[in-house]
N, C-alpha and C positions, 0 to 999 in steps of 0.2 A: 454634632451628628445627632440625628433623630433617634429616639429610643424605640427599639423594635418591640412590639407587643406580641405576646403569644396568642395562639389560636386555641380556643376551647371547643371541643366537639362532644356532645352528649349523645350516647347511643343507648337505645333500649332494646333488650332481647327477651324473648319468651324463654321458658324453661328448656324447651327442645333445642333452641339455638345455643343456649349456654352449654348444654351437654355436648352438642356438636363441636363447639369451640374447644371444650376441654379434651375431646377425643383427638382433635387436630393437634393440639399442643402436646399431648402425650406421645403421639406417633411422630411428630416433628423431632422430638428429642431422640427417639429410637433411630429415625432416619439419619440424623446428624451423626450419631455414633457409628452407624453402618458405613456412611460415606467417609468418616474418619479412618475406619479400619481399611477401606479400599485405598485411600491415599497413603496409608502407612504400610501397605503390603510390600514385602521385599520383591524386587524385580532385578534380575541380572542385566548387565549392560547389553547382552544380546537380545533382550526383550522377553526372555522366558520367565514365567512365574513358578516353574517347577524346580524344586531343590531338595537336597537331603542335608540334614544337619549331622555333624560328626563331633562328638566330644572326646576329650582326652581323659584318661583314667583319673586324673586329679579333679576333673569336673570344673576347673576354673577357667578353661579356655576351650573354645570350639571353633569349628569351621563350617561354613555353608558352601556346598558344592552344587553348582548349576547342573541339572540333569541333562540339559541340551548341549552346552559347550564345555562343560566340566571345569569352568573357572571356579577357583576356590577363594573364599573371602572369610576373614575373621568375623565371628558373630559378635556384635556389640553387646556390652552389658547394658541391658535396658534400664537398670537402676541408676546409671550414670548419665543417661540422656535426658535433656529437659523435655517436659511434656506440654509446657505452655510457653508462650512468648513472654518475655520479661515485661512486667507492667500491664499484663492483660487480665489481672485478677479482678 
């Protein structure tokens, strides 16, 4: 099998272009965080995003109640949920 060679591309930027690319990179990170938050927003099975959280006096367990259909769900402990896919480090 033939060896595949890599492609090398050299780009030259002036100072303004470098600053523009840094600004894009900075805001791309913020945008990714915001899109992540949207993806992880709780939504009831009925499609509503509106809810009320209720905690018990012990504070160890709580419920999330949908304001629209009144369905009640146990609030997950965020410390026990994975935040990254395994092997994605």
